[in-house]
VMD Tcl script that builds the backbone (N, CA, C; Angstrom):
set m [mol new atoms 531]
animate dup $m
set s [atomselect $m all]
$s set {name element resname resid chain x y z} {
  {N N MET 1 A 107.235 116.830 130.812}
  {CA C MET 1 A 107.147 115.944 130.571}
  {C C MET 1 A 107.354 115.005 132.028}
  {N N THR 2 A 106.024 114.670 131.641}
  {CA C THR 2 A 106.095 113.230 133.037}
  {C C THR 2 A 106.674 112.260 132.252}
  {N N LEU 3 A 106.827 111.032 133.186}
  {CA C LEU 3 A 108.145 110.040 133.419}
  {C C LEU 3 A 106.188 108.373 132.663}
  {N N ILE 4 A 105.525 109.612 131.855}
  {CA C ILE 4 A 105.103 108.567 131.627}
  {C C ILE 4 A 104.827 108.949 130.461}
  {N N GLU 5 A 105.239 109.695 129.528}
  {CA C GLU 5 A 104.620 110.729 128.705}
  {C C GLU 5 A 106.457 109.572 127.818}
  {N N LEU 6 A 107.391 109.631 128.998}
  {CA C LEU 6 A 108.659 109.680 127.783}
  {C C LEU 6 A 108.964 108.288 128.174}
  {N N VAL 7 A 107.889 107.772 128.614}
  {CA C VAL 7 A 108.281 106.179 129.008}
  {C C VAL 7 A 106.566 105.236 127.197}
  {N N VAL 8 A 106.215 106.301 127.554}
  {CA C VAL 8 A 105.379 106.094 126.409}
  {C C VAL 8 A 106.562 106.499 124.538}
  {N N ALA 9 A 106.291 107.816 124.835}
  {CA C ALA 9 A 107.383 107.798 123.005}
  {C C ALA 9 A 108.385 107.155 123.334}
  {N N MET 10 A 109.750 106.837 123.581}
  {CA C MET 10 A 110.452 105.732 123.809}
  {C C MET 10 A 109.736 104.627 122.964}
  {N N ALA 11 A 108.337 103.625 123.731}
  {CA C ALA 11 A 108.036 103.047 123.552}
  {C C ALA 11 A 107.272 102.689 121.679}
  {N N MET 12 A 107.303 103.959 121.955}
  {CA C MET 12 A 106.836 103.845 119.868}
  {C C MET 12 A 108.258 104.465 118.269}
  {N N ALA 13 A 109.180 104.754 119.910}
  {CA C ALA 13 A 110.419 105.179 118.843}
  {C C ALA 13 A 111.281 103.321 119.597}
  {N N ILE 14 A 110.978 103.063 120.233}
  {CA C ILE 14 A 111.050 101.681 119.115}
  {C C ILE 14 A 110.817 101.108 118.358}
  {N N VAL 15 A 109.106 100.292 118.427}
  {CA C VAL 15 A 108.116 100.066 117.770}
  {C C VAL 15 A 108.536 101.025 116.232}
  {N N ILE 16 A 108.943 101.342 115.616}
  {CA C ILE 16 A 109.025 102.169 114.494}
  {C C ILE 16 A 110.495 101.950 114.347}
  {N N THR 17 A 111.519 101.993 115.378}
  {CA C THR 17 A 113.014 101.575 114.667}
  {C C THR 17 A 112.585 100.056 114.425}
  {N N GLY 18 A 112.601 99.095 115.426}
  {CA C GLY 18 A 112.084 98.126 114.480}
  {C C GLY 18 A 111.164 96.843 113.221}
  {N N ALA 19 A 110.972 98.227 113.204}
  {CA C ALA 19 A 109.774 97.386 111.892}
  {C C ALA 19 A 110.426 98.199 110.978}
  {N N SER 20 A 110.622 99.089 110.688}
  {CA C SER 20 A 112.013 100.138 109.152}
  {C C SER 20 A 113.487 99.305 109.671}
  {N N VAL 21 A 114.226 98.600 110.921}
  {CA C VAL 21 A 114.957 97.726 110.449}
  {C C VAL 21 A 114.425 96.187 109.786}
  {N N ALA 22 A 113.919 96.332 111.050}
  {CA C ALA 22 A 112.847 95.071 109.712}
  {C C ALA 22 A 112.948 95.457 108.340}
  {N N MET 23 A 111.392 96.166 107.424}
  {CA C MET 23 A 111.334 96.288 106.309}
  {C C MET 23 A 112.935 96.434 105.640}
  {N N MET 24 A 113.882 96.963 106.109}
  {CA C MET 24 A 115.122 96.905 105.575}
  {C C MET 24 A 116.062 95.868 105.771}
  {N N VAL 25 A 116.257 94.976 106.345}
  {CA C VAL 25 A 116.733 93.456 106.698}
  {C C VAL 25 A 116.413 92.422 104.769}
  {N N SER 26 A 114.861 93.515 105.276}
  {CA C SER 26 A 114.035 92.037 103.935}
  {C C SER 26 A 114.086 92.103 102.782}
  {N N VAL 27 A 113.735 93.906 102.658}
  {CA C VAL 27 A 114.738 94.155 101.196}
  {C C VAL 27 A 116.151 94.002 101.114}
  {N N LEU 28 A 117.158 94.205 101.411}
  {CA C LEU 28 A 117.434 93.972 101.421}
  {C C LEU 28 A 118.496 92.251 101.555}
  {N N GLN 29 A 117.631 91.093 101.632}
  {CA C GLN 29 A 117.666 89.307 101.959}
  {C C GLN 29 A 116.813 89.741 99.817}
  {N N ARG 30 A 116.060 90.845 99.487}
  {CA C ARG 30 A 115.251 90.066 98.337}
  {C C ARG 30 A 116.423 90.359 96.541}
  {N N GLN 31 A 117.160 91.580 96.227}
  {CA C GLN 31 A 117.476 92.717 95.908}
  {C C GLN 31 A 119.054 91.463 95.628}
  {N N PRO 32 A 119.733 90.284 95.732}
  {CA C PRO 32 A 120.415 89.197 95.083}
  {C C PRO 32 A 119.238 89.013 94.030}
  {N N ASP 33 A 118.123 88.656 94.614}
  {CA C ASP 33 A 117.298 87.624 93.275}
  {C C ASP 33 A 116.984 88.442 92.711}
  {N N LEU 34 A 116.425 89.374 93.201}
  {CA C LEU 34 A 115.489 90.817 92.243}
  {C C LEU 34 A 115.962 91.143 90.816}
  {N N THR 35 A 117.857 91.318 91.469}
  {CA C THR 35 A 118.955 91.256 90.402}
  {C C THR 35 A 119.257 90.069 89.109}
  {N N GLN 36 A 119.029 89.290 89.955}
  {CA C GLN 36 A 119.343 87.802 89.299}
  {C C GLN 36 A 118.316 88.155 88.112}
  {N N ARG 37 A 116.891 88.099 88.789}
  {CA C ARG 37 A 115.486 88.312 88.482}
  {C C ARG 37 A 115.746 88.699 86.439}
  {N N GLY 38 A 116.336 90.494 86.998}
  {CA C GLY 38 A 115.841 91.039 86.211}
  {C C GLY 38 A 117.522 91.146 85.144}
  {N N ASP 39 A 118.089 89.834 85.356}
  {CA C ASP 39 A 119.593 89.808 84.188}
  {C C ASP 39 A 119.361 89.095 83.322}
  {N N GLN 40 A 117.568 87.673 83.636}
  {CA C GLN 40 A 117.813 86.992 83.018}
  {C C GLN 40 A 116.668 87.592 82.141}
  {N N VAL 41 A 115.733 88.389 82.691}
  {CA C VAL 41 A 114.793 88.837 81.871}
  {C C VAL 41 A 115.216 89.616 80.505}
  {N N GLY 42 A 116.275 90.355 81.034}
  {CA C GLY 42 A 117.168 91.398 80.039}
  {C C GLY 42 A 118.217 90.124 78.883}
  {N N LYS 43 A 118.454 89.650 79.635}
  {CA C LYS 43 A 119.004 88.513 78.669}
  {C C LYS 43 A 117.416 88.239 77.498}
  {N N ALA 44 A 116.510 87.126 77.862}
  {CA C ALA 44 A 115.654 87.052 77.057}
  {C C ALA 44 A 115.909 87.870 76.077}
  {N N ARG 45 A 115.354 89.289 77.123}
  {CA C ARG 45 A 114.944 89.886 76.294}
  {C C ARG 45 A 115.453 90.332 74.402}
  {N N VAL 46 A 116.860 90.338 75.044}
  {CA C VAL 46 A 118.038 90.670 73.969}
  {C C VAL 46 A 118.368 89.296 73.037}
  {N N ALA 47 A 117.886 89.104 73.546}
  {CA C ALA 47 A 117.694 86.967 72.578}
  {C C ALA 47 A 117.105 87.201 71.924}
  {N N VAL 48 A 115.566 87.579 72.403}
  {CA C VAL 48 A 114.066 87.671 71.537}
  {C C VAL 48 A 113.954 88.287 70.188}
  {N N GLU 49 A 114.955 89.811 70.259}
  {CA C GLU 49 A 115.434 90.702 69.546}
  {C C GLU 49 A 116.417 90.557 68.238}
  {N N LYS 50 A 117.466 89.507 69.270}
  {CA C LYS 50 A 117.912 88.832 67.733}
  {C C LYS 50 A 117.380 88.032 66.959}
  {N N LEU 51 A 117.032 87.109 67.621}
  {CA C LEU 51 A 116.159 86.164 66.871}
  {C C LEU 51 A 115.268 86.874 65.595}
  {N N VAL 52 A 114.424 87.803 66.692}
  {CA C VAL 52 A 113.494 87.876 65.608}
  {C C VAL 52 A 114.005 89.278 63.937}
  {N N GLN 53 A 115.563 89.927 64.667}
  {CA C GLN 53 A 115.944 89.862 63.636}
  {C C GLN 53 A 116.327 89.006 62.354}
  {N N GLY 54 A 116.982 87.888 63.067}
  {CA C GLY 54 A 117.535 87.157 61.785}
  {C C GLY 54 A 116.418 86.477 61.205}
  {N N VAL 55 A 115.124 86.200 62.278}
  {CA C VAL 55 A 114.040 85.989 61.433}
  {C C VAL 55 A 113.576 86.803 60.237}
  {N N ARG 56 A 113.115 88.326 59.845}
  {CA C ARG 56 A 113.104 89.180 59.433}
  {C C ARG 56 A 114.218 89.395 58.092}
  {N N GLN 57 A 115.771 88.848 58.527}
  {CA C GLN 57 A 116.328 88.614 56.803}
  {C C GLN 57 A 116.316 87.712 56.855}
  {N N GLY 58 A 115.224 86.303 57.190}
  {CA C GLY 58 A 115.361 84.804 56.459}
  {C C GLY 58 A 115.267 84.441 55.542}
  {N N VAL 59 A 115.543 84.020 55.006}
  {CA C VAL 59 A 114.478 83.733 53.090}
  {C C VAL 59 A 113.747 82.586 53.256}
  {N N VAL 60 A 113.287 83.387 52.133}
  {CA C VAL 60 A 111.690 82.418 52.792}
  {C C VAL 60 A 111.673 81.080 52.126}
  {N N GLY 61 A 110.658 79.971 52.946}
  {CA C GLY 61 A 110.622 79.057 52.377}
  {C C GLY 61 A 111.521 77.900 52.322}
  {N N THR 62 A 112.665 78.671 53.076}
  {CA C THR 62 A 113.814 77.802 54.263}
  {C C THR 62 A 113.120 77.245 55.462}
  {N N PRO 63 A 112.724 78.105 56.469}
  {CA C PRO 63 A 112.502 77.901 57.742}
  {C C PRO 63 A 111.810 76.007 58.129}
  {N N THR 64 A 112.700 75.541 59.059}
  {CA C THR 64 A 111.267 73.947 59.249}
  {C C THR 64 A 110.928 74.418 61.191}
  {N N LEU 65 A 110.458 73.449 61.279}
  {CA C LEU 65 A 109.795 74.025 63.144}
  {C C LEU 65 A 109.740 73.064 62.730}
  {N N THR 66 A 110.417 72.304 63.946}
  {CA C THR 66 A 110.753 70.355 64.729}
  {C C THR 66 A 109.295 70.610 66.529}
  {N N THR 67 A 108.767 70.046 66.312}
  {CA C THR 67 A 108.551 69.846 67.820}
  {C C THR 67 A 108.342 68.772 68.522}
  {N N THR 68 A 108.674 68.426 69.605}
  {CA C THR 68 A 108.531 67.415 70.143}
  {C C THR 68 A 108.041 67.868 71.690}
  {N N SER 69 A 107.444 66.681 72.775}
  {CA C SER 69 A 106.682 67.291 74.083}
  {C C SER 69 A 107.717 68.401 75.028}
  {N N THR 70 A 108.709 68.353 74.418}
  {CA C THR 70 A 109.598 68.749 75.473}
  {C C THR 70 A 111.269 69.453 75.044}
  {N N THR 71 A 111.224 69.586 72.816}
  {CA C THR 71 A 111.405 70.285 72.609}
  {C C THR 71 A 110.706 71.381 71.579}
  {N N SER 72 A 111.731 72.435 70.895}
  {CA C SER 72 A 110.793 73.434 70.022}
  {C C SER 72 A 112.023 73.470 68.985}
  {N N LYS 73 A 112.252 73.920 67.864}
  {CA C LYS 73 A 113.810 73.446 66.465}
  {C C LYS 73 A 113.399 74.306 66.287}
  {N N LEU 74 A 113.823 75.307 65.038}
  {CA C LEU 74 A 113.229 76.501 64.473}
  {C C LEU 74 A 114.406 76.636 63.826}
  {N N GLN 75 A 114.506 76.247 62.134}
  {CA C GLN 75 A 115.593 76.044 61.562}
  {C C GLN 75 A 115.193 76.567 60.540}
  {N N LEU 76 A 117.039 77.598 59.948}
  {CA C LEU 76 A 115.837 79.264 58.681}
  {C C LEU 76 A 117.426 79.054 58.109}
  {N N GLU 77 A 117.946 79.906 57.150}
  {CA C GLU 77 A 118.195 80.382 56.111}
  {C C GLU 77 A 118.198 81.054 56.579}
  {N N THR 78 A 119.693 82.288 57.082}
  {CA C THR 78 A 119.383 84.042 56.852}
  {C C THR 78 A 120.382 84.633 56.515}
  {N N TYR 79 A 120.793 86.265 57.241}
  {CA C TYR 79 A 121.749 86.633 56.478}
  {C C TYR 79 A 122.315 87.540 57.594}
  {N N VAL 80 A 124.297 87.278 57.841}
  {CA C VAL 80 A 124.497 87.533 59.649}
  {C C VAL 80 A 125.409 87.634 59.288}
  {N N ASP 81 A 126.128 89.233 60.454}
  {CA C ASP 81 A 126.557 90.114 60.667}
  {C C ASP 81 A 127.840 89.315 61.548}
  {N N GLY 82 A 129.308 88.556 61.319}
  {CA C GLY 82 A 129.503 88.509 62.824}
  {C C GLY 82 A 130.583 86.988 62.362}
  {N N ARG 83 A 129.802 86.003 62.362}
  {CA C ARG 83 A 130.234 84.759 62.592}
  {C C ARG 83 A 128.564 84.005 62.123}
  {N N CYS 84 A 129.023 83.249 61.206}
  {CA C CYS 84 A 128.700 81.912 60.136}
  {C C CYS 84 A 129.155 80.387 60.929}
  {N N GLY 85 A 128.988 79.849 62.037}
  {CA C GLY 85 A 130.243 78.865 62.764}
  {C C GLY 85 A 130.382 79.497 62.671}
  {N N THR 86 A 131.804 78.661 62.776}
  {CA C THR 86 A 133.598 78.963 63.211}
  {C C THR 86 A 134.057 80.266 62.348}
  {N N THR 87 A 133.144 80.918 61.656}
  {CA C THR 87 A 133.671 81.948 60.098}
  {C C THR 87 A 134.041 83.003 60.974}
  {N N THR 88 A 134.124 83.447 60.891}
  {CA C THR 88 A 133.824 85.503 61.193}
  {C C THR 88 A 134.260 85.885 59.692}
  {N N VAL 89 A 132.496 86.711 59.876}
  {CA C VAL 89 A 132.273 87.593 58.409}
  {C C VAL 89 A 131.877 88.892 58.479}
  {N N SER 90 A 132.564 89.621 57.853}
  {CA C SER 90 A 132.164 90.690 57.836}
  {C C SER 90 A 130.975 92.117 57.695}
  {N N THR 91 A 130.182 91.392 56.160}
  {CA C THR 91 A 128.856 91.384 55.585}
  {C C THR 91 A 128.358 90.875 55.845}
  {N N ALA 92 A 127.003 90.885 55.516}
  {CA C ALA 92 A 125.582 89.831 55.917}
  {C C ALA 92 A 125.988 89.068 54.195}
  {N N THR 93 A 126.088 87.646 55.455}
  {CA C THR 93 A 126.685 85.767 54.407}
  {C C THR 93 A 124.787 85.228 54.946}
  {N N LYS 94 A 124.706 85.248 54.231}
  {CA C LYS 94 A 123.596 83.453 54.482}
  {C C LYS 94 A 124.282 83.057 54.612}
  {N N CYS 95 A 123.616 82.453 56.091}
  {CA C CYS 95 A 124.095 81.095 57.166}
  {C C CYS 95 A 122.670 80.734 57.269}
  {N N LYS 96 A 122.904 78.919 57.663}
  {CA C LYS 96 A 122.152 77.779 57.937}
  {C C LYS 96 A 121.647 78.786 59.769}
  {N N VAL 97 A 120.689 78.592 60.633}
  {CA C VAL 97 A 121.029 79.440 61.282}
  {C C VAL 97 A 119.377 78.430 62.517}
  {N N VAL 98 A 120.456 77.544 63.528}
  {CA C VAL 98 A 119.003 76.872 64.197}
  {C C VAL 98 A 118.849 77.390 65.646}
  {N N TYR 99 A 117.153 77.037 66.127}
  {CA C TYR 99 A 117.107 77.527 67.743}
  {C C TYR 99 A 117.037 76.529 68.202}
  {N N GLN 100 A 117.261 76.095 68.842}
  {CA C GLN 100 A 116.677 75.374 69.784}
  {C C GLN 100 A 116.688 75.030 71.319}
  {N N CYS 101 A 114.906 74.921 71.537}
  {CA C CYS 101 A 114.893 74.692 73.305}
  {C C CYS 101 A 114.261 74.055 73.677}
  {N N GLU 102 A 115.247 72.976 74.603}
  {CA C GLU 102 A 114.764 72.239 74.918}
  {C C GLU 102 A 115.060 71.990 77.274}
  {N N ALA 103 A 114.740 71.416 78.161}
  {CA C ALA 103 A 115.453 71.935 79.018}
  {C C ALA 103 A 115.664 73.309 80.385}
  {N N GLU 104 A 114.863 73.096 79.260}
  {CA C GLU 104 A 114.928 75.540 79.845}
  {C C GLU 104 A 115.670 75.600 79.743}
  {N N ILE 105 A 116.354 75.581 78.002}
  {CA C ILE 105 A 117.477 76.225 78.206}
  {C C ILE 105 A 117.535 76.180 76.591}
  {N N CYS 106 A 117.372 77.970 76.546}
  {CA C CYS 106 A 117.357 77.810 74.374}
  {C C CYS 106 A 118.521 78.318 74.029}
  {N N THR 107 A 118.809 77.830 72.694}
  {CA C THR 107 A 119.951 77.429 71.881}
  {C C THR 107 A 120.212 78.337 70.633}
  {N N ARG 108 A 121.403 79.309 70.205}
  {CA C ARG 108 A 121.276 79.643 68.851}
  {C C ARG 108 A 122.532 78.362 67.941}
  {N N THR 109 A 122.616 78.122 67.272}
  {CA C THR 109 A 123.665 76.841 66.483}
  {C C THR 109 A 123.453 77.632 64.913}
  {N N THR 110 A 125.514 77.537 64.614}
  {CA C THR 110 A 125.067 79.064 63.044}
  {C C THR 110 A 126.033 77.792 62.760}
  {N N GLY 111 A 125.831 77.798 60.793}
  {CA C GLY 111 A 126.581 77.041 60.530}
  {C C GLY 111 A 125.653 75.915 59.902}
  {N N THR 112 A 127.415 75.531 58.570}
  {CA C THR 112 A 126.505 73.964 58.516}
  {C C THR 112 A 127.962 72.496 58.522}
  {N N SER 113 A 128.851 73.519 57.819}
  {CA C SER 113 A 129.892 71.988 58.520}
  {C C SER 113 A 130.850 71.907 59.745}
  {N N THR 114 A 131.062 73.508 60.077}
  {CA C THR 114 A 131.645 73.849 61.266}
  {C C THR 114 A 130.233 74.711 62.458}
  {N N THR 115 A 129.861 74.590 63.367}
  {CA C THR 115 A 128.988 74.984 63.465}
  {C C THR 115 A 129.657 75.711 64.880}
  {N N SER 116 A 128.591 76.144 65.266}
  {CA C SER 116 A 128.682 78.267 66.572}
  {C C SER 116 A 128.086 77.686 67.374}
  {N N THR 117 A 127.687 77.279 68.745}
  {CA C THR 117 A 126.258 77.509 68.997}
  {C C THR 117 A 126.866 78.400 70.730}
  {N N GLU 118 A 125.512 78.755 71.286}
  {CA C GLU 118 A 125.024 79.917 72.063}
  {C C GLU 118 A 124.180 79.803 72.862}
  {N N ARG 119 A 124.124 79.735 74.301}
  {CA C ARG 119 A 123.032 79.699 75.491}
  {C C ARG 119 A 122.601 81.459 74.918}
  {N N ILE 120 A 120.747 81.390 74.437}
  {CA C ILE 120 A 119.863 83.157 74.270}
  {C C ILE 120 A 119.053 82.405 75.547}
  {N N ALA 121 A 118.879 81.985 76.500}
  {CA C ALA 121 A 118.019 82.197 77.445}
  {C C ALA 121 A 117.908 81.127 77.337}
  {N N GLU 122 A 117.676 80.969 79.499}
  {CA C GLU 122 A 117.675 80.342 80.286}
  {C C GLU 122 A 116.523 80.742 81.426}
  {N N GLY 123 A 115.929 79.493 82.118}
  {CA C GLY 123 A 114.587 79.104 82.704}
  {C C GLY 123 A 113.542 79.903 82.242}
  {N N VAL 124 A 113.445 78.993 81.090}
  {CA C VAL 124 A 112.874 78.687 79.578}
  {C C VAL 124 A 111.213 77.878 80.547}
  {N N ARG 125 A 110.643 78.351 80.486}
  {CA C ARG 125 A 109.471 77.123 80.256}
  {C C ARG 125 A 108.394 76.761 80.037}
  {N N ASN 126 A 108.467 77.253 78.604}
  {CA C ASN 126 A 107.559 76.103 77.471}
  {C C ASN 126 A 109.052 76.059 76.202}
  {N N PRO 127 A 109.671 75.235 76.439}
  {CA C PRO 127 A 111.051 75.019 76.170}
  {C C PRO 127 A 110.527 73.947 74.486}
  {N N SER 128 A 108.517 73.320 74.857}
  {CA C SER 128 A 107.862 72.996 73.450}
  {C C SER 128 A 107.475 73.958 73.261}
  {N N THR 129 A 107.060 75.154 73.057}
  {CA C THR 129 A 106.473 75.986 72.225}
  {C C THR 129 A 106.329 76.930 72.434}
  {N N VAL 130 A 107.653 77.045 71.807}
  {CA C VAL 130 A 109.132 78.387 71.789}
  {C C VAL 130 A 108.097 79.185 70.697}
  {N N PHE 131 A 108.099 78.423 69.366}
  {CA C PHE 131 A 108.429 79.125 68.505}
  {C C PHE 131 A 106.550 78.563 67.664}
  {N N GLU 132 A 105.853 79.645 66.764}
  {CA C GLU 132 A 104.571 78.841 66.291}
  {C C GLU 132 A 104.598 79.458 64.712}
  {N N THR 133 A 105.148 78.919 63.400}
  {CA C THR 133 A 105.198 79.820 62.277}
  {C C THR 133 A 103.751 79.548 61.673}
  {N N LEU 134 A 103.366 80.543 61.091}
  {CA C LEU 134 A 102.164 81.043 60.254}
  {C C LEU 134 A 102.701 80.927 58.684}
  {N N LYS 135 A 101.184 80.236 57.937}
  {CA C LYS 135 A 101.652 79.550 56.237}
  {C C LYS 135 A 100.604 80.891 55.508}
  {N N GLY 136 A 101.631 80.645 54.201}
  {CA C GLY 136 A 101.154 82.279 53.444}
  {C C GLY 136 A 100.758 82.436 52.222}
  {N N PRO 137 A 100.701 83.360 51.095}
  {CA C PRO 137 A 101.253 83.089 50.233}
  {C C PRO 137 A 102.097 83.144 49.635}
  {N N SER 138 A 103.336 83.444 49.834}
  {CA C SER 138 A 104.502 83.919 49.279}
  {C C SER 138 A 104.501 84.851 48.289}
  {N N PRO 139 A 105.918 86.030 49.104}
  {CA C PRO 139 A 105.907 87.071 48.260}
  {C C PRO 139 A 107.232 87.251 47.197}
  {N N CYS 140 A 107.316 86.263 47.276}
  {CA C CYS 140 A 108.957 86.155 46.116}
  {C C CYS 140 A 107.340 85.161 44.681}
  {N N ALA 141 A 108.520 85.819 43.992}
  {CA C ALA 141 A 108.362 85.746 42.166}
  {C C ALA 141 A 108.741 84.114 42.693}
  {N N SER 142 A 110.256 83.117 43.009}
  {CA C SER 142 A 110.728 82.328 42.635}
  {C C SER 142 A 110.583 81.324 43.401}
  {N N VAL 143 A 109.220 81.845 44.293}
  {CA C VAL 143 A 108.277 80.499 45.747}
  {C C VAL 143 A 107.109 80.368 45.712}
  {N N SER 144 A 106.970 79.468 45.315}
  {CA C SER 144 A 105.041 78.883 43.883}
  {C C SER 144 A 104.390 78.245 45.540}
  {N N GLY 145 A 103.160 78.439 45.688}
  {CA C GLY 145 A 102.559 78.474 46.557}
  {C C GLY 145 A 102.300 78.749 48.361}
  {N N GLU 146 A 101.456 78.062 49.377}
  {CA C GLU 146 A 102.230 78.602 50.378}
  {C C GLU 146 A 103.323 78.177 50.994}
  {N N THR 147 A 104.084 79.189 52.297}
  {CA C THR 147 A 104.833 78.637 52.291}
  {C C THR 147 A 105.089 79.340 54.322}
  {N N ILE 148 A 106.140 79.613 54.282}
  {CA C ILE 148 A 106.265 79.948 56.334}
  {C C ILE 148 A 106.328 81.675 55.769}
  {N N THR 149 A 105.751 82.044 56.351}
  {CA C THR 149 A 106.156 83.840 55.802}
  {C C THR 149 A 106.013 84.745 57.558}
  {N N PHE 150 A 106.288 83.835 58.257}
  {CA C PHE 150 A 106.120 84.713 59.511}
  {C C PHE 150 A 106.407 83.958 61.058}
  {N N ILE 151 A 106.255 84.465 61.613}
  {CA C ILE 151 A 107.432 83.807 63.141}
  {C C ILE 151 A 107.352 83.701 64.028}
  {N N ALA 152 A 106.547 83.361 65.141}
  {CA C ALA 152 A 105.986 84.119 66.398}
  {C C ALA 152 A 106.967 83.641 67.112}
  {N N VAL 153 A 107.209 84.227 68.669}
  {CA C VAL 153 A 108.712 83.815 69.322}
  {C C VAL 153 A 106.916 84.451 70.723}
  {N N ASP 154 A 107.657 83.092 72.489}
  {CA C ASP 154 A 106.581 83.281 72.668}
  {C C ASP 154 A 107.554 82.937 73.946}
  {N N ILE 155 A 108.790 82.879 74.892}
  {CA C ILE 155 A 109.279 82.375 75.707}
  {C C ILE 155 A 108.537 82.967 76.504}
  {N N GLU 156 A 108.411 81.893 77.688}
  {CA C GLU 156 A 108.128 82.483 79.503}
  {C C GLU 156 A 109.038 81.722 80.023}
  {N N LEU 157 A 108.834 83.156 81.119}
  {CA C LEU 157 A 110.179 82.746 81.979}
  {C C LEU 157 A 109.510 82.267 83.568}
  {N N LYS 158 A 110.710 80.953 84.170}
  {CA C LYS 158 A 110.701 81.209 85.361}
  {C C LYS 158 A 111.117 81.770 86.275}
  {N N SER 159 A 109.710 81.969 87.387}
  {CA C SER 159 A 111.060 82.647 88.618}
  {C C SER 159 A 111.034 81.187 89.869}
  {N N LYS 160 A 112.317 81.412 90.887}
  {CA C LYS 160 A 112.346 81.117 91.814}
  {C C LYS 160 A 110.384 81.452 92.922}
  {N N LYS 161 A 109.600 82.493 92.118}
  {CA C LYS 161 A 109.008 82.607 93.712}
  {C C LYS 161 A 108.240 81.263 92.956}
  {N N GLY 162 A 107.867 80.987 91.190}
  {CA C GLY 162 A 106.488 80.672 91.294}
  {C C GLY 162 A 106.108 81.583 89.764}
  {N N GLY 163 A 106.103 82.730 89.114}
  {CA C GLY 163 A 105.933 83.301 88.603}
  {C C GLY 163 A 106.227 83.055 87.579}
  {N N VAL 164 A 105.754 83.641 86.135}
  {CA C VAL 164 A 106.601 83.609 85.387}
  {C C VAL 164 A 106.185 85.502 84.572}
  {N N THR 165 A 106.714 85.267 83.255}
  {CA C THR 165 A 107.052 86.260 82.934}
  {C C THR 165 A 107.773 85.883 81.087}
  {N N LEU 166 A 106.588 86.586 80.547}
  {CA C LEU 166 A 105.800 86.338 79.082}
  {C C LEU 166 A 106.482 87.413 78.352}
  {N N LEU 167 A 107.821 87.069 77.626}
  {CA C LEU 167 A 108.185 88.156 76.380}
  {C C LEU 167 A 108.052 87.828 74.954}
  {N N GLU 168 A 106.674 88.280 74.202}
  {CA C GLU 168 A 105.886 87.518 72.782}
  {C C GLU 168 A 107.003 88.795 71.607}
  {N N ASP 169 A 106.554 87.900 70.544}
  {CA C ASP 169 A 107.427 89.093 68.709}
  {C C ASP 169 A 107.067 87.750 67.745}
  {N N GLY 170 A 107.117 88.930 67.190}
  {CA C GLY 170 A 107.502 87.623 65.642}
  {C C GLY 170 A 107.901 88.986 65.212}
  {N N ALA 171 A 107.655 88.375 63.459}
  {CA C ALA 171 A 108.198 88.439 62.215}
  {C C ALA 171 A 108.431 88.327 60.971}
  {N N GLY 172 A 107.771 88.918 59.937}
  {CA C GLY 172 A 107.610 88.058 58.899}
  {C C GLY 172 A 109.389 88.087 58.033}
  {N N LEU 173 A 108.684 87.100 57.095}
  {CA C LEU 173 A 110.486 86.578 56.184}
  {C C LEU 173 A 111.138 88.047 55.558}
  {N N ARG 174 A 111.598 88.159 55.115}
  {CA C ARG 174 A 112.154 89.547 53.773}
  {C C ARG 174 A 112.056 88.552 53.349}
  {N N SER 175 A 114.201 88.329 52.787}
  {CA C SER 175 A 113.932 87.827 51.602}
  {C C SER 175 A 113.361 86.609 51.168}
  {N N CYS 176 A 114.196 87.103 49.458}
  {CA C CYS 176 A 114.223 85.814 48.487}
  {C C CYS 176 A 114.574 84.900 47.411}
  {N N ALA 177 A 115.306 86.118 48.148}
  {CA C ALA 177 A 116.777 83.946 48.046}
  {C C ALA 177 A 118.077 84.418 49.122}
}
mol reanalyze $m
mol bondsrecalc $m
mol representation Tube
mol addrep $m
């Protein structure tokens, strides 16, 4: 081996090592943001799944949707397990549930006289258009005419870098009383 070959080999090793270290540092710096983003999307997915489950068990004829330029609010009667307001219930119990999205936060409130509120999603980009209702003929004999029979949920989550993750789902109301 000549001295020139040795110097060239060392220079190549230094360049390759420097590039590897730079790439490793970049990955390690981005990891907390990626973990936080994954947590945010995971929590929102769970919230959408719970929301859709509540809609499926919702009572036909009870939903109301209120929207403004900055908020959307969906109110319905549905059957819940666990808690209705501050009351603990062990079996499916009919309960008033209100989903409200405003200022990048969506909440779920249960109960009437005593309520319980929980945050279900944060970083929501479209708080005024999260819910959409579709009307159709009622599947229930006790409810006549057209009523809300399907509720769609579209949550857009913002990221720090400006990207958007869209979570979509929906369900038809199944309970007649």
